C-alpha positions in Angstrom: 1.0 21.6 25.2 -2.6 20.3 24.4 -5.3 22.0 21.0 -7.3 24.2 23.1 -4.0 26.3 25.5 -2.2 25.8 22.1 -6.1 27.7 20.8 -5.9 30.4 23.1 -2.0 31.0 22.7 -2.3 31.5 18.5 -5.0 34.3 19.6 -4.0 35.7 22.4 -0.5 36.2 20.9 -1.8 37.9 18.0 -4.6 40.0 20.0 -2.3 40.5 21.4 0.6 42.2 18.7 -2.7 43.9 16.8 -3.0 46.1 20.7 1.0 46.9 20.1 0.1 47.5 15.5 -3.0 49.7 16.6 -0.8 51.5 19.5 0.9 53.6 17.3 -1.4 56.3 14.5 1.6 55.4 11.7 0.7 51.7 12.2 -2.6 51.8 10.9 -5.1 48.9 10.1 -4.1 47.1 6.8 -2.7 44.0 5.4 -1.0 43.4 8.6 -3.7 43.6 11.0 -6.3 42.1 8.9 -3.4 39.0 8.9 -3.6 39.1 12.0 -7.2 39.0 13.2 -7.4 35.6 10.5 -5.0 34.3 12.5 -6.1 34.9 16.0 -9.7 33.5 14.3 -9.0 30.2 12.6 -8.2 27.9 15.3 -11.1 28.4 16.3 -13.0 28.0 13.2 -10.6 24.8 12.0 -13.0 22.2 12.6 -15.3 24.4 10.3 -13.1 23.7 6.9 -10.9 21.1 5.2 -8.0 23.1 4.6 -7.5 27.1 3.9 -5.8 28.2 1.8 -3.7 31.8 2.5 -2.6 34.3 -0.2 0.8 33.5 -1.7 -0.4 29.6 -1.9 0.4 28.7 2.0 -1.9 26.4 3.0 -3.3 24.8 6.6 -3.9 20.7 6.0 -6.2 19.3 8.3 -6.5 15.7 9.5 -9.8 14.3 7.6 -8.0 11.0 6.0 -6.5 11.3 9.7 -9.2 11.2 11.3 -11.2 8.4 9.0 -8.4 5.7 9.8 -8.8 6.7 13.3 -12.8 5.9 13.6 -12.1 2.6 10.3 -9.2 1.2 13.5 -11.9 1.9 15.8 -14.5 0.1 14.0 -12.5 -2.4 13.6 -13.0 -1.7 9.3 -8.4 -2.1 8.7 -6.4 -5.3 9.1 -3.0 -5.7 12.1 -0.4 -4.8 9.9 1.2 -7.6 11.0 -1.6 -9.4 8.2 -0.8 -7.6 5.1 1.0 -8.1 2.9 4.4 -5.9 2.3 4.9 -6.5 -1.0 2.6 -4.2 -4.2 0.3 -6.5 -4.6 -2.9 -3.2 -5.6 -2.6 -0.9 -8.8 -3.1 2.1 -6.6 0.0 1.2 -4.4 2.3 1.9 -7.3 1.1 5.4 -8.6 0.8 6.5 -4.9 5.1 7.9 -5.1 4.1 9.9 -8.6 0.0 11.1 -8.3 -1.8 11.0 -4.3 -5.0 11.7 -5.8 -4.6 9.2 -8.7 -3.8 6.5 -5.4 -6.7 8.4 -3.6 -9.1 7.8 -6.6 -7.2 4.3 -7.5 -8.0 2.7 -3.9 -11.9 4.2 -3.6 -12.4 1.7 -6.9 -10.6 -1.4 -5.1 -13.1 -0.5 -1.5 -16.1 0.5 -4.5 -15.2 -3.2 -5.8 -14.5 -5.3 -2.0 -18.2 -4.1 -0.9 -20.3 -4.5 -4.5 -17.8 -8.1 -4.0 -19.6 -8.2 -0.4 -23.3 -7.9 -1.8 -23.2 -10.2 -3.8 -21.4 -12.2 -1.8 -24.4 -11.1 0.4 -27.0 -11.6 -2.4 -27.7 -8.4 -2.8 -29.1 -7.5 -5.6 -26.7 -4.1 -6.9 -27.5 -3.7 -10.5 -26.8 0.1 -10.9 -26.2 0.7 -7.9 -24.7 3.7 -6.7 -21.8 3.4 -4.3 -23.6 4.8 -1.0 -26.6 3.6 -1.8 -25.0 0.1 -2.2 -23.2 1.2 1.9 -26.7 1.7 2.7 -28.0 -1.6 1.1 -25.6 -3.4 3.4 -26.2 -1.5 6.4 -30.0 -2.4 6.5 -29.0 -6.3 5.9 -26.4 -6.5 9.6 -23.8 -6.5 6.3 -22.2 -3.3 7.7 -22.4 -1.9 11.6 -23.7 1.7 11.8 -20.4 3.0 12.7 -19.0 0.1 9.9 -21.0 2.0 7.3 -20.8 6.1 9.4 -16.6 5.7 8.8 -17.2 4.1 4.9 -19.2 7.2 3.8 -17.2 9.4 5.1 -13.8 7.0 3.8 -15.8 7.7 -0.4 -16.6 11.1 0.8 -12.6 12.5 1.4 -11.4 9.6 -1.6 -14.2 10.8 -4.0 -12.8 14.8 -3.8 -9.6 13.0 -4.6 -11.2 11.4 -7.6 -13.2 14.8 -8.8 -9.4 16.7 -8.5 -9.5 17.8 -4.9 -5.9 19.6 -4.4 -4.5 16.0 -1.7 -1.1 16.7 0.0 0.9 14.9 -0.6 1.2 12.8 3.1 -2.0 11.7 0.9 0.0 9.2 -0.6 1.3 7.6 2.9 -1.8 7.5 3.9 -3.2 5.4 2.1 0.1 3.1 1.1 -0.4 2.3 5.0 -5.0 2.0 5.0 -5.4 1.5 2.1 -3.8 -2.6 2.0 -5.3 -2.8 5.2 -9.1 -2.1 4.6 -8.6 -3.8 1.4 -7.4 -7.1 4.1 -10.4 -6.4 6.1 -12.9 -6.5 3.8 -11.2 -9.4 2.2 -11.7 -11.9 5.2 -15.6 -10.4 5.6 -16.7 -11.3 2.1 -14.5 -15.1 2.9 -15.9 -15.6 5.7 -20.2 -15.1 4.3 -18.0 -17.5 1.3 -17.4 -20.2 3.8 -20.9 -19.7 5.9 -22.9 -20.5 2.2 
């Protein structure tokens, strides 16, 4: 079932329940009707939100990290899975099982470290430069393509949210374990390639 059909089905079912609920006079507009209206609207607003939390703690997570992975793959920023060492090479991998926020924060540090090494290898002055400015410089010097710059900016934004304590899904740790090493390996290979040219 495609997403559009699912959205229409959810909305139709919720609208039908609202109508049934309103047909009987004893069933006045109350919290139930309001909840059903919200359920009918949510599928259409999904692209606007990263997550929605309802009373009682029910949380709907959206797939920002999965989209970031897909875009990174398309941009060529991820090394093939087969090329990545299966052992735990990075500190963020060690904490991933216990703390998804810490794993994403650790990955964020590792990515920034690679970007700084990449800039230094290309002779770009980076003293006291934010990671956003650093990526912009790499793009301006044509070390990063426009697509790579865009993907890394999005990814750093997601990782920054974890650094600043945003609640992250437990699946985020799995994402970090899968995507992190591939991204770092691809950046390491790019750094090595620049060294070989000089």
